[in-house]
C-alpha positions as CSV (number, residue, x, y, z in Angstrom):
1,M,57.7,108.7,112.6
2,C,57.7,105.0,111.9
3,M,55.1,102.8,113.5
4,L,55.8,99.4,115.3
5,E,55.3,96.2,113.4
6,S,55.5,93.0,115.5
7,I,58.3,90.7,114.5
8,A,56.5,87.8,116.2
9,E,52.8,87.4,115.8
10,P,51.4,85.8,117.9
11,Y,54.1,86.7,120.3
12,V,55.4,83.6,122.1
13,V,58.2,83.3,124.6
14,E,60.2,80.1,123.9
15,K,61.3,78.2,126.9
16,Y,64.7,76.5,126.7
17,F,65.1,73.9,129.5
18,L,68.3,71.8,129.7
19,S,69.7,69.9,132.6
20,R,72.8,71.1,134.4
21,I,72.3,74.8,133.7
22,Q,74.8,76.8,135.6
23,M,74.7,80.3,134.1
24,P,71.4,80.6,132.2
25,G,70.7,83.7,130.1
26,T,68.0,85.3,128.1
27,V,67.7,86.4,124.4
28,Y,65.7,89.6,124.4
29,E,64.0,92.1,122.1
30,M,64.1,95.8,122.8
31,Y,61.5,97.9,120.9
32,A,59.7,101.2,120.9
33,P,56.0,101.5,119.9
34,N,56.9,104.4,117.5
35,C,59.5,102.7,115.6
36,N,59.5,99.6,113.3
37,K,63.1,98.8,114.1
38,R,64.2,96.9,117.2
39,Y,67.3,95.5,118.8
40,I,68.0,91.9,119.8
41,G,70.5,91.1,122.4
42,S,71.3,88.6,125.2
43,T,72.2,89.0,128.8
44,K,72.6,86.9,132.1
45,K,71.3,89.9,134.1
46,S,67.8,90.9,134.6
47,L,66.0,92.6,131.6
48,Q,65.4,95.6,133.5
49,K,69.2,96.1,134.3
50,R,70.0,95.4,130.6
51,L,67.4,98.0,129.5
52,N,68.9,100.6,131.9
53,A,72.4,99.8,130.5
54,H,71.2,100.5,127.0
55,K,69.6,103.8,128.1
56,N,72.8,104.9,129.8
57,K,74.7,104.3,126.5
58,N,72.1,106.4,124.6
59,H,71.0,103.5,122.3
60,P,69.3,105.1,119.2
61,L,66.0,103.3,120.0
62,F,65.4,105.7,122.8
63,A,65.0,108.6,120.4
64,F,61.6,107.2,119.5
65,G,60.1,107.5,123.0
66,E,59.5,104.9,125.6
67,V,61.4,101.7,125.1
68,Q,60.2,98.3,126.2
69,I,62.0,95.0,126.6
70,R,60.8,91.5,126.6
71,P,62.3,87.9,126.4
72,L,62.4,85.9,123.2
73,L,64.2,82.8,124.6
74,E,64.7,82.1,128.3
75,N,67.0,79.8,130.3
76,V,69.5,79.5,127.7
77,P,72.9,77.8,128.8
78,E,75.7,80.3,128.8
79,E,77.7,78.4,126.1
80,L,74.6,78.7,123.6
81,L,73.6,82.2,124.5
82,R,75.4,84.0,121.8
83,K,74.5,81.5,119.2
84,K,70.8,81.7,119.9
85,E,71.1,85.5,119.9
86,G,72.6,85.2,116.5
87,E,69.8,83.0,115.2
88,Y,67.1,85.6,116.0
89,I,69.3,88.3,114.5
90,R,69.5,86.3,111.3
91,R,65.8,85.8,111.2
92,F,64.8,89.5,111.6
93,K,68.0,91.1,110.3
94,N,66.1,93.5,108.0
95,D,64.1,95.0,110.8
96,L,66.9,95.5,113.4
97,F,69.4,98.1,114.7
98,N,71.9,95.3,115.0
99,T,74.8,95.6,112.6
100,R,76.6,92.3,113.6
101,V,75.3,88.8,114.0
102,A,76.2,87.5,117.6
103,G,78.3,84.4,117.8
104,R,79.2,84.4,114.1
105,T,82.9,83.6,113.1
106,Q,84.6,85.5,110.3
107,K,84.5,82.3,108.2
108,E,80.7,82.1,108.6
109,K,80.3,85.8,107.8
110,Y,82.2,85.4,104.6
111,W,80.3,82.4,103.3
112,E,76.9,83.7,104.4
113,D,77.1,86.4,101.7
114,I,80.1,85.5,99.7
115,E,79.4,87.9,96.8
116,A,79.2,90.9,99.1
117,S,82.3,89.7,100.9
118,R,84.2,89.4,97.7
119,Q,83.0,92.7,96.5
120,Y,84.1,94.3,99.8
121,H,87.7,92.9,99.5
122,R,87.9,93.7,95.9
123,G,87.1,97.4,96.8
124,L,90.1,97.4,99.1
125,Y,92.5,96.4,96.4
126,T,93.4,98.7,93.4
127,P,96.0,97.3,90.9
128,K,98.9,99.5,90.0
129,K,97.8,99.7,86.4
130,S,94.6,101.3,87.7
131,G,96.5,103.9,89.7
132,G,96.6,102.0,93.0
133,D,99.6,100.9,95.0
134,G,99.0,97.2,94.3
135,M,98.6,96.5,98.0
136,Y,96.1,94.3,99.7
137,R,95.4,93.4,103.3
138,Q,97.5,90.2,103.6
139,L,100.4,91.7,101.7
140,T,100.3,94.9,103.9
141,R,100.3,92.7,107.0
142,Y,103.3,90.7,105.7
143,I,105.4,93.7,104.9
144,E,104.7,95.4,108.2
145,N,105.5,92.2,110.2
146,R,107.9,90.4,107.8
147,E,110.6,89.7,110.4
148,V,108.2,88.4,113.0
149,I,106.4,86.2,110.5
150,L,109.5,84.7,109.0
151,R,111.0,84.1,112.4
152,H,107.9,82.3,113.5
153,L,107.9,80.3,110.4
154,C,111.5,79.3,110.8
155,I,110.7,77.8,114.3
156,K,107.6,76.1,113.0
157,N,109.5,74.5,110.1
158,A,112.3,73.3,112.4
159,K,109.8,71.5,114.6
160,K,107.9,70.2,111.6
161,Y,111.0,68.6,109.8
162,L,112.7,67.8,113.1
163,R,116.0,69.7,112.5
164,M,117.6,72.7,114.0
165,P,117.6,76.0,112.1
166,S,120.6,76.5,109.8
167,K,123.5,78.7,110.8
168,R,122.2,81.4,108.5
169,S,118.9,81.4,110.2
170,L,120.4,81.4,113.7
171,A,122.5,84.4,112.8
172,K,119.6,86.3,111.1
173,Y,116.9,85.8,113.7
174,N,119.0,85.6,116.9
175,F,116.8,83.1,118.6
176,T,116.7,83.1,122.4
177,D,118.0,80.1,124.5
178,A,114.3,79.4,125.5
179,E,113.2,79.1,121.8
180,L,116.2,76.8,120.9
181,D,115.6,74.7,123.9
182,S,112.0,74.4,122.9
183,I,113.0,73.2,119.4
184,K,115.5,70.7,120.8
185,K,113.0,69.3,123.2
186,H,110.3,69.0,120.5
187,I,112.8,67.1,118.2
188,Y,114.0,64.8,121.0
189,Y,110.5,63.9,122.0
190,Q,109.3,63.3,118.4
191,K,112.3,61.1,117.6
192,T,112.2,59.1,120.8
193,N,108.5,58.5,120.5
194,E,108.4,57.5,116.8
195,P,106.7,54.2,116.3
196,N,109.2,51.4,115.7
197,T,107.9,50.0,112.4
198,S,111.1,48.0,111.7
199,K,109.9,45.1,113.9
200,N,106.6,44.8,112.1
């Protein structure tokens, strides 16, 4: 049985005061005296309600006996809540049950540990010469959605280069009237709103 080690000594609750707070929330820590791992989360509800919700979902921390909850950061504006939660998760990531960093984008996840990310993606790809099928995620997605992707690209290029799709493309992708009207309107708008540089 593991014993509790505080992640914040001395323990201090930070106060986060900003003007025009509409939906403030709390970044909280959930812990058990008999375990050195804990869980960090965020909520706009009361901490007792959040604790009960974790208990009802059988959070693994409850296997260590009585679980307690306390605030780490209070009165956080709603738009910053996930970001602030993520900052605490990063700070104590080696001592947490959390497996994901709240508020982190896929791009941030990739660059925070680029070597691990590259190793993971290399593991998903096995060249044909090594006995694999030579497939990787992007190629698999393209093969499975080829017609949809090419159709979308044809519309995108028509709007980019201000010209209607070719007869071949029209026959191949069978565009709807709404899609063709959208292209025509875009081309007309762009051409009629082009800056007249000939007078300058």
